[in-house]
N, C-alpha and C positions, 0 to 999 in steps of 0.2 A: 670262809663261807659257812653259814649255818645250813644244817641238813634240809630245812624246810624253806630256805630262802626262795628257791625257784620252784614253782608248781610243776608237777609232772603233766605235761600238756595232754598226752594221750589218755591218762587216767581221768583227768578232769572231764574230758569229752565222753569217755565211756560211762562214767558215773551218771552223767546227765541223760544217757541214751540206753540205759540198762535194758529197757523193754522195747527197744526199737524193733520194727518188723523185719527190715532187710539189712543184714550185716554184710554189706558189700565190701567192707574193708578187711574182713577176717584174714589172718595171716597164718594161723596154724592149721595142720592137717585135720581132716574129718575126725571128730572126737571118737576115740576107741572106747567101747564099753568093756567093763570087766568081764562080762559074759563072753564077748568075742575073744578076749585075751585068754580066758580059761580054755575055750574051744581050740584056739590055735596052739596052746601049750600041750593039750592032749594029743593033737595031731602030730606034734613034734616028738611025742613020747617022753616029755619032761615032767612026768608025774611027781617026781621028787620036789619040784618047785611048787606044785599045788599042795602037796603035803606040808611043805615048809610054810606056805602062806596060811594054811588052816591051823597050824600049830606052832606059831612063832611067839617069842617073848615080846611083851609090850614095854620092856625096859629100853634103855638108851641104845641106839645104834652106835657103832664104832665112830669115833670122831674122825672126820675126813672121809667117811664112807666105809662100810664093811668090806672086808677083803674079797668075798665072793662077788659082790657087785663090781668092785674095781677091776677084778679079773675079767668079768664080762665086758665092761666098757673098753678094756684094752684090746679086745678082739676087733674093735672098730678102726684100729690104727695098725701101722706096720710094726715090725719087730723092735723098733727103737722105743716103743712104749709098752710098759708093763704096769701092773697094779700100783707099784710104788711111784709112778709118774702121774698119778691121778688124785685129785681131791674132789670129793662129792659134796654138793650143797643142796639145800632145800629150794631148788629151782635156779634157772640161769640168771635171773635178776639179782639174786643174792650173790651168786658167784662172780658176776662181772664187777659189782661194786666193792665187795670185800677184797677181791684180788687187787684192785687198783689201790685201795686204802693200805693194803699190806705191802705194796711194792714202791709206792711213791711217797715223797716227803715234801714238806713245805718248800716252795721255791722251785720245784721241778717243773719242767715244761713238757707238754705232750702235743703231738700232731694227730689230729683226728680227721679221718676221711668222712665227709658228709655228702648227702643227708644220712643221718644215722639215728639209731635208737638213743633217746635223750640220756638215759642212764649211763651210757658209755662216756659221755662228756661230763655229766654231773659228778661222777665218781672222782675224776681228776680234780675238780674244784673243791670237793669235800676234803681231799687230801692236802689242800693248800697249793695246788699246782696251777699253772696257767696253760691256756689252750690256743693253738693255732689251727683253724679249720681250713681244710683243703676240699673244695666242693667238686663233686663229679659233674660232668656235663654231657648232655645228649649229643653234642657235637662230635665227641669221640667215643660214642657208644657206651658211655658211663664207665670208661676206663680211668684208672688213676693217672694223674699227671705227675710223672716221676720228677720232672724238673721243678715243679712247684713244691713237692715234698722235700727235695734236696735243698731248695732255697730257704725252706722254713726251719731247717735244723739250726739250733743254737748250741752254745757250750753246755747249757743245762738241760738239753733235750734228753729225756729218759724213756719215753714211751711213744710208740706209734700204734694207733688203733684203727682198725678197719673191720668191715663186715663183708664176708664172702662165703657163700653166695649173698648177694646184696639185697637188703630190704631198704627202701621200697621198690627199687627198679627191677629186681629179678635178674640183674646182670651177673656174669661170672668174670672174675678177674682173670686175665690171660696168665698162663703159667710163666711166660716170659717176664711180664711185669711183676708178678709175685716174686720171682727169683731175684730180680733186680732190687726190689724193696728189701729182701732179705740181705743181699750184699751190702746195701746202703746202711741198714741197721747194724750189721756186724762191724762195718767199718767205723761207725760212730758209737759203738757199744750201747745201742738203743734196744730196749725190750720191745717185742712186737706182741700185741694182743689182738687176736683174730676171732671175731664173733662168727662162729661157724654153725650156728643153730639150724641153718637150712641145708647143710651138707647132707648128701644122700638123696636129695630131691632134684638132681640135675635131669633135665629132659633127655639129654643124651649122656649116659654114664661115662662115655669115653671122654667127655669134656671135664670130668672131675680131676682136679689137680690134687697134689698131696696136701694134707693138713699142714698148717704152719708149724705144728708141734713136731711133725716128721721132718720138716725142711731145715730147721735150725734149732740148736740146743736152747736158745733163749726165746723161742717162740712159744706163746701161750695160746692154746685153743680152747674155745668155749663150746660146750654142747648141752643139749637138753632133750628130754623126752617129748616136749610139746610139739615141735615143728614137724619133724619127719614122720613121727609115729602117731600124733594126735593123743598122746598120753600125758598131757600137762598136769592132770589131776594126781599123778603119782608124785608130783613135786620133787623131781630129781633133775638136777643140773650138775655139771662138772667142768673142771678145768684140767688141762693136760699140758705137761711141760717135761722135757728131758732133763733139765737142770734140777738136781735134787735140792740145792740150796733155795731156789725159787719156790719149789714145791713145799719146803718146810715153812717158809715165810707165809705162804698162802694157807697152809694147814693151821698155823698158829692164829692167823686172822679168822679163819672159820671157827676155831674154838672160842674165840672171844665173842663173836657176834651171832653164831648160828650153830651151837653145839647140838641142839636137839632136832632130829628130823625122823621121818617115819620108816621103821623097818618094813612095814607093809608096802610102802612105796618102793623101797629097795628091791623087794622080791618081785613086785609087779614090773619094775624096770628090767630085771633079769629075764622075766618072761618075754617082755617086749623085744629085747635084743636077740633072744633065741629064735623068736618068730619074725625077725626083722624083714626078711625077704618077702614073705607073704603080706605083711602089713603095708610095707612100702609099695609093693606092686598094686595093692588095692587103692592106695592113696594116689599113686601116679596115674591110674586109670581115671580117677575123678578129675585130676588136674588137666590131663590131656583132653578129656571130653569138654571140660569147661573152656579150655583155650581155643578149641575149635569153634565154639559158640562166639567167643570174643573176637576171633579172627573174622568171622562173618559180620559181626557188628561193626568193627572198625573199617571194613570195606564199604559197608552201607552208609556209615556216618562219618566218612573221612573228611567231610567239609568242616566238621566240628571237633573231631578228636583224632589224635594220633599217639602212637607209642612205639618204642623199640621193643619188639617181642621179647619177653623174658626167656632166660636160658635155664633158670633154676628157681626153686622155691614156690611159694604160692601167692606172690604179690607182683603187681606191676605199677609203674608210674605213668600216668596218662596225662597228655597235654590237652587242655581245653582251649579251643580256638575262637570261642565266642567272646562277647563284649564284657562279660563279667570276669573278675579274677577267680581263681579256683577256690579261695576261701569263701567268696560270695556264693559260688555255685554250690559248695558243700552245705552252706546254710539253707539254701532253697531246697536241696535234696532232703535235709533233715526234716523240714516241714512236711515232706511227703513220706516220712518213715523210712528213708534210705540213708544209711550211714557209709560215707567214704571218709578217708583220712585226708584232710586238707593240708596244704603246704605248711601252715603254721605249726602243725604237730611236729614237723621236722625242722622247724626254725629255718626255713628256706630263704635264700636271698631273692632279690627282685628277679633275677634271671630264671628262677623256677617258680614264680608266683602263679603260673598257669597250670601247674602240675598237681595232681592229687593221686592218692594210692587207692587201688582196688585190690580185692583178694579173690582168688579163684580156686581155692583148695578144698572147698566143701560142697556137699550135695545141695545146699541151699542157694548156691550162686545162680543157677538158671532163673529162679524166681526173682532174685534181686535184679538180675540183668533185664528181665522182662519189665519190671516196675521202673527201672532206670530208662528203658527205651520209651515207655509210655510217657514218662515225665518229659523227656527230650522232645518227643513228637508234639506235646502240648505247648512247649516253650520255644521251639527253635525259630519260629517266625518272628519272635520278639528280640532275637539276638542278632546284632550286626557282626560283621567279620571283625576278628581281633586285629588290632593294629599295635605292633610291639613298640 
């Protein structure tokens, strides 16, 4: 498969809507300003990081991530993870694709839990692999169907890919299901790649299960500055794995494709991690306030919309019960300056054609919701009931 054979559906949509008024789809946390970050760093007493930022070399950062940053990232995991178990990349998008290219070979087979971020699937195809998709369903609260995963395993299955906390549904995989997936992967010598970019944004922190990198030696976890902390502009993502041989392969892949990234971004990332508690507390306050507004909306407009309330992250998957499919609804919303992510972005099957993604992690969401409500009030009389 050629790199550009399949267009990136979300990017095509975002390019067309760069100046859209209401970004009701947004998935990352409220963007953090550098000024806010410096103030938080001062409050923590980490003045050496400010000095380092103001007087750092513009030469190359260490391949795979500078040691001081990897040591900070390791604090986000348990004692099984140290700096030598981490590879840093210029963003999570680069990390997920290069990791897949580094670990898979022509003819390998992967199982991917969908709906998912498109690049998780495309990377397998770039590597010359084949894919079996296992779709989540609202019928079991967006939990993984273990029997379907087991039935999909082939002699050449090398990779199991999922996203937890899940985008677009906001669901959390139960710890029991996750442990059974680990046992299944270990039984068949399958690598697990877990996109954990929304980790630390659980509505109830007690629901947070262990990272896949903590649960099994061949579990590979993905992280990023963008989602929990709103620091995507630092351009720092990473993968974590206990297996040093896997880490070495990933580091070699990083060296081939993305050797140069920002030392300034590394230092900002260290500041963010040191101030993590206060930054995430601020972002969770925004998320919970927005969810309260959405809860009121779904009670009032239950004849047209429903969802399974998210447990984590900043996105939810909403079912539209009107006569249009969700792709058509999204088109009409675009005409009114309101952007949601329609099901085609996630390559959804017919069973999810009525679902679209909204985002609720930013301060701009209440205005987007108000515009959405105004649109619905204008149009609802024209929509008949949805007949499946």
